[in-house]
LUMLUMNU-178558 format. One line per field, with one value per residue: x, y, z of N, C-alpha, C, CB in turn. Coordinates in pm, 1 decimal. Atoms other than C-alpha are relative to their C-alpha. Glycine has a CB too. Layout:
nu = X, ...
nv = Y, ...
nw = Z, ...
cau = X, ...
cav = Y, ...
caw = Z, ...
cu = X, ...
cv = Y, ...
cw = Z, ...
cbu = X, ...
cbv = Y, ...
cbw = Z, ...
% end
This chain:
nu = 16.2, 59.8, 115.2, 66.0, -16.7, 61.4, 118.1, 73.9, -24.4, -130.6, -101.7, 7.7, -59.1, -144.3, -55.7, 5.3, -54.0, -113.8, 20.9, 15.9, -124.5, -78.3, 38.3, 113.5, 118.8, 34.2, 63.3, 132.6, 82.5, 28.7, 100.2, 125.3, 57.2, 46.0, 123.5, 105.4, 33.5, 68.7, 136.0, 72.7, 30.6, 104.1, 126.2, 46.2, 40.2, 126.8, 104.1, 28.5, 54.4, -87.2, -92.5, -139.3, -18.0, 63.8, -81.8, -124.8, 28.7, 22.9, -122.9, -107.0, -100.7, 39.8, 69.3, -100.7, -57.4, 101.3, -2.1, -122.4, 17.5, 103.3, -54.2, -119.2, -117.9, -77.3, -1.4, 87.9, -43.8, 99.6, 75.5, 94.3, 102.3, 85.6, 77.6, 100.9, 107.2, 63.9, 61.4, 74.3, 104.3, 50.1, -26.7, -123.3, -91.5, -69.4, -120.9, -49.0, -136.8, -25.1
nv = 140.7, 77.4, 72.1, 86.4, 141.8, 25.6, 85.6, 14.9, -102.7, 23.2, -52.0, -146.2, -43.4, 23.2, -99.7, -133.5, -10.1, 88.7, 139.6, 26.8, -2.1, -122.3, -110.0, -73.5, 84.9, 6.6, -127.4, 3.3, 95.9, -59.9, -105.4, 65.3, 58.5, -109.5, -48.7, 97.8, -15.9, -128.0, 14.8, 87.7, -77.6, -98.1, 70.9, 50.7, -115.2, -51.6, 98.3, -15.3, -135.8, -75.2, -98.5, 30.8, -39.5, 100.9, 121.2, -26.0, 8.0, 142.2, 78.0, -55.8, -65.4, -135.2, -13.5, -20.5, 131.3, 69.1, -65.8, 43.1, 138.8, 3.1, -60.4, 78.3, -84.2, 40.0, 139.6, 34.8, 116.6, 107.1, -4.1, -111.1, 39.8, 97.2, -74.4, -79.9, 87.9, 77.1, -85.9, -108.8, 44.1, 131.2, 93.9, 79.2, -5.0, 124.2, -23.0, 110.0, -20.5, 78.0
nw = -28.9, 108.7, -52.9, 98.8, -33.3, -130.2, 16.9, -125.5, -100.2, -62.7, 91.6, -4.1, -126.2, 9.4, 91.0, -58.5, -135.7, -18.0, -39.3, -142.2, -75.9, 24.0, -88.3, 56.1, -11.0, -142.0, -33.7, 60.7, -73.8, -130.1, 22.6, 37.9, -120.9, -84.2, 61.4, -30.6, -141.5, -16.8, 52.1, -91.5, -119.8, 34.8, 18.6, -129.6, -81.9, 53.8, -32.1, -143.1, -16.2, -90.0, 56.5, -33.6, -139.9, -84.2, 7.0, -71.6, -144.2, -32.7, 18.3, -82.8, 82.8, 39.9, 127.6, 104.7, 31.6, 80.0, 130.6, 70.6, 43.1, 102.8, 121.9, 34.4, -21.7, -115.9, -42.5, -110.1, -74.6, -0.6, -125.7, 8.9, 96.2, -68.8, -99.5, 71.2, 46.8, -106.8, -101.3, 60.7, 92.8, -42.9, 109.2, -13.0, 113.3, 33.5, 79.4, 81.6, 46.5, 121.1
cau = 4200.8, 4096.6, 3746.7, 3671.0, 3801.8, 3612.4, 3355.6, 3258.1, 3253.2, 3562.1, 3766.9, 3644.4, 3737.4, 4079.4, 4137.5, 4037.2, 4172.0, 4440.7, 4478.0, 4375.7, 4643.8, 4780.4, 4773.8, 4534.8, 4293.4, 4308.9, 4223.2, 3931.2, 3801.5, 3825.2, 3631.0, 3369.9, 3320.4, 3292.3, 3026.9, 2828.1, 2844.6, 2739.3, 2435.8, 2337.4, 2355.4, 2150.5, 1883.4, 1864.7, 1847.0, 1570.2, 1375.0, 1399.7, 1270.0, 1567.2, 1761.6, 2139.2, 2128.0, 1885.0, 2096.2, 2410.2, 2252.4, 2134.6, 2474.3, 2678.6, 2855.9, 2828.8, 2602.4, 2911.6, 3045.8, 2719.0, 2728.0, 3087.6, 3000.6, 2685.3, 2886.4, 3167.9, 3420.5, 3694.8, 3752.8, 3525.9, 3623.1, 3448.0, 3350.1, 3185.1, 3002.4, 2870.3, 2759.4, 2578.4, 2387.1, 2324.2, 2261.1, 2145.2, 1934.3, 1870.4, 2021.5, 2286.8, 2592.0, 2727.8, 3078.0, 3211.7, 3580.6, 3677.8
cav = 10921.7, 10651.6, 10517.3, 10322.0, 9990.6, 10020.7, 9741.5, 9749.9, 9968.0, 9807.4, 9891.3, 10251.1, 10287.8, 10137.7, 10374.5, 10682.3, 10594.0, 10330.6, 9964.8, 9820.1, 9882.8, 10202.0, 10520.9, 10695.9, 10401.5, 10373.0, 10742.7, 10699.3, 10393.7, 10577.9, 10876.8, 10645.3, 10462.2, 10791.5, 10907.3, 10586.5, 10627.5, 10991.7, 10901.8, 10620.8, 10857.2, 11127.5, 10877.3, 10720.6, 11061.4, 11178.2, 10854.4, 10916.4, 11273.7, 11422.3, 11738.1, 11725.2, 11905.2, 11650.6, 11359.7, 11519.1, 11555.0, 11192.5, 11065.1, 11286.1, 11477.0, 11815.8, 11924.9, 12033.6, 11677.8, 11530.8, 11784.2, 11692.4, 11323.6, 11385.6, 11592.7, 11334.7, 11586.0, 11465.7, 11137.7, 10958.2, 10719.6, 10385.3, 10417.5, 10753.0, 10617.4, 10326.5, 10564.9, 10790.1, 10499.5, 10302.5, 10577.0, 10848.9, 10647.1, 10320.7, 10124.1, 9852.6, 9861.5, 9553.4, 9545.6, 9330.2, 9294.1, 9182.4
caw = 10481.1, 10238.7, 10305.1, 9988.0, 10128.3, 10457.3, 10488.1, 10857.5, 11165.7, 11321.0, 11011.6, 11024.2, 11390.8, 11323.3, 11031.1, 11226.8, 11572.6, 11523.5, 11606.7, 11941.9, 12201.2, 12046.3, 12250.9, 12011.9, 12014.0, 12392.8, 12424.3, 12183.6, 12372.0, 12703.6, 12568.6, 12416.7, 12747.6, 12935.8, 12688.1, 12743.4, 13122.1, 13093.6, 12882.5, 13119.5, 13416.2, 13243.1, 13144.6, 13491.3, 13660.9, 13429.2, 13479.6, 13854.7, 13798.9, 13981.1, 13913.7, 13919.2, 14254.4, 14403.6, 14280.5, 14419.3, 14764.4, 14763.3, 14647.8, 14880.0, 14606.4, 14433.7, 14149.7, 13955.0, 13977.8, 13846.9, 13563.7, 13474.6, 13459.5, 13256.3, 13009.3, 12991.2, 13122.2, 13349.4, 13526.0, 13765.7, 14040.1, 14034.4, 14400.0, 14328.5, 14024.1, 14230.5, 14506.7, 14255.7, 14106.7, 14426.2, 14682.4, 14449.8, 14206.4, 14393.0, 14103.2, 14092.0, 13867.1, 13692.1, 13550.3, 13271.2, 13197.7, 12849.8
cu = -74.7, -110.6, -56.8, 13.3, -59.4, -128.7, -79.0, 44.3, 137.9, 113.3, 2.8, 64.8, 151.7, 66.7, 8.7, 70.5, 115.7, -39.4, -18.0, 136.3, 86.5, -52.0, -122.6, -129.2, -45.4, -71.1, -142.0, -93.2, -40.3, -107.4, -135.9, -68.7, -54.1, -130.4, -116.4, -45.1, -78.9, -144.3, -85.3, -41.2, -110.7, -136.8, -56.9, -48.1, -134.5, -116.2, -41.7, -60.1, 77.7, 76.8, 141.3, 26.9, -59.3, 80.5, 129.0, -19.9, -17.7, 129.3, 116.5, 113.2, -51.7, -69.9, 101.1, 64.1, -96.7, -0.5, 121.0, -16.3, -100.8, 47.6, 130.1, 127.4, 71.9, -12.4, -97.5, 54.9, -112.6, -84.1, -104.3, -113.2, -98.3, -89.5, -111.1, -116.0, -72.6, -69.9, -89.4, -118.8, -62.8, 10.8, 129.9, 82.5, 61.1, 119.3, 37.2, 140.5, 24.0, 148.1
cv = -66.9, -89.1, -103.8, -149.4, -37.5, -79.8, -20.2, 106.8, -14.7, 52.9, 152.5, 53.9, -16.3, 103.9, 136.7, 12.4, -94.9, -139.7, -10.6, -1.8, 122.4, 110.6, 74.3, -80.7, -10.2, 127.6, 5.3, -90.7, 56.9, 108.0, -60.5, -60.0, 109.0, 57.3, -93.2, 14.3, 129.0, -8.6, -89.2, 76.3, 100.9, -67.2, -48.3, 114.6, 55.1, -95.0, 9.7, 137.8, 82.1, 105.2, -44.7, 31.9, -105.1, -129.9, 17.3, -11.7, -145.3, -80.8, 52.4, 59.6, 138.7, -2.5, 14.2, -132.1, -81.0, 56.9, -43.1, -141.8, -6.4, 61.0, -65.0, 83.0, -47.5, -147.9, -21.2, -124.3, -102.3, 3.7, 111.5, -33.7, -97.3, 71.3, 81.5, -88.3, -68.9, 86.8, 104.9, -43.9, -134.0, -103.2, -73.9, 15.3, -138.0, 32.6, -125.0, 34.9, -91.3, -18.0
cw = -115.9, 55.4, -96.2, 31.0, 135.5, -21.1, 128.7, 99.7, 65.3, -87.6, 1.8, 127.0, -3.6, -90.0, 67.8, 134.6, 29.3, 44.1, 150.9, 68.0, -24.6, 90.6, -52.7, 10.8, 145.2, 44.4, -55.9, 80.3, 136.4, -12.4, -34.3, 122.5, 92.6, -54.7, 33.4, 145.1, 20.9, -47.8, 90.0, 125.5, -28.0, -9.8, 133.3, 89.1, -46.8, 28.3, 146.2, 30.5, 102.5, -77.6, 33.1, 146.3, 94.2, 0.6, 78.1, 151.2, 41.9, -2.1, 82.7, -81.4, -37.7, -135.5, -113.0, -41.0, -86.4, -141.5, -82.0, -54.1, -114.2, -132.4, -44.8, 7.7, 125.0, 31.3, 114.1, 68.3, 2.5, 126.4, -1.7, -96.2, 63.9, 100.3, -66.3, -43.0, 115.9, 103.2, -62.6, -82.4, 36.4, -112.7, 29.5, -126.5, -17.8, -88.5, -76.7, -45.5, -118.9, -23.4
cbu = -75.0, 107.2, -107.0, 57.0, 146.3, -29.0, 41.9, 20.9, -108.2, 20.5, -25.7, -146.2, -59.6, 28.2, -84.9, -141.6, -108.7, 94.0, 118.1, -73.6, 78.4, -7.4, 116.5, 27.1, 28.3, 126.3, 83.3, 8.7, 75.7, 128.1, 45.5, 25.9, 105.1, 107.5, 16.7, 49.8, 128.0, 73.7, 3.6, 85.7, 125.7, 34.2, 19.4, 112.7, 107.6, 12.1, 48.9, 128.5, -146.2, 97.2, -28.1, 97.2, -65.0, -143.1, 31.1, 53.8, -126.7, -100.2, 38.9, 54.7, 32.6, 122.5, -95.8, 108.1, 33.6, -140.9, 0.1, 123.0, -46.2, -123.2, 22.4, -14.3, -39.3, -42.0, 141.1, -145.5, 42.8, 67.9, 95.2, 71.6, 64.4, 85.2, 92.1, 62.1, 56.5, 101.8, 106.8, 89.8, 56.5, -146.3, 8.1, -31.8, 110.7, -95.6, 116.7, -93.8, 103.7, -63.8
cbv = -20.2, -85.0, 97.3, 27.4, -35.7, 133.8, -134.0, -141.5, -5.0, -149.8, -50.4, 46.7, -79.3, -141.3, 9.4, 40.8, -25.1, 58.4, -87.9, -133.4, -121.1, 43.7, 97.1, 36.1, -140.4, -22.9, 118.0, -47.9, -133.4, 59.2, 94.8, -109.3, -84.9, 110.0, 12.4, -144.3, 0.4, 110.6, -57.4, -122.3, 71.7, 70.1, -118.6, -78.5, 110.7, 23.3, -142.0, -20.9, -7.0, -93.9, 144.3, 78.7, 137.6, -27.0, -35.7, 139.5, 81.8, -61.5, -1.2, -105.8, -84.8, 93.4, 120.8, 98.1, -77.5, 13.3, 151.9, 7.0, -89.0, 73.5, 147.9, -58.6, 150.2, 79.6, -42.7, -22.7, 38.7, -136.0, 19.2, 128.3, -63.2, -107.9, 92.6, 70.2, -105.0, -85.8, 67.3, 79.3, -8.7, 11.4, 73.9, -150.3, 108.3, -100.7, 44.0, -27.6, -27.3, 66.6
cbw = 134.0, -72.8, 36.4, -136.9, -1.7, 76.0, -53.9, 59.5, 106.3, 27.4, -142.5, -8.8, 117.8, -53.1, -127.5, 15.7, 98.0, 99.4, -45.9, 22.7, -31.3, -150.1, 16.7, -146.4, -56.9, 85.0, -54.1, -146.2, 17.9, 61.3, -113.2, -105.3, 73.4, 9.6, -152.9, -26.5, 87.1, -75.7, -141.6, 37.6, 51.1, -133.3, -94.7, 70.5, -5.5, -151.0, -31.0, 82.4, 41.3, 73.2, 55.2, -90.9, 26.0, -48.3, -145.6, -35.6, 35.8, -98.2, -145.6, 90.7, -127.6, -5.0, 2.4, 48.0, 130.0, 64.9, 17.1, 94.4, 118.2, 48.9, 21.4, -139.4, 12.7, 118.5, 41.9, -49.1, 143.7, -13.3, 118.9, -44.9, -124.5, 71.2, 81.2, -123.2, -95.0, 68.5, 84.3, -84.3, -137.8, 46.9, -137.5, 26.7, 20.7, -70.7, 89.4, -121.8, 113.5, -120.9
% end
């Protein structure tokens, strides 16, 4: 890949993952969003001083599911994510659609 004409982050992402709307870019964006969610969950759980097992019990799910989400592995349903944050961590989730 040719990097010498790259002047900003958006250009770099486009070079490495394709233009917006392409399959490769969509896959990259999805993985990036999952990583962000996983980091937010880890941070919130640690701030609440909970283990994955304790959070799972509070949220009505399994420790293995919490682990998968925290490691950005697999898909997560929005309803489950909301339940984890609201019931398990006593936090609200806000969504923004662009």
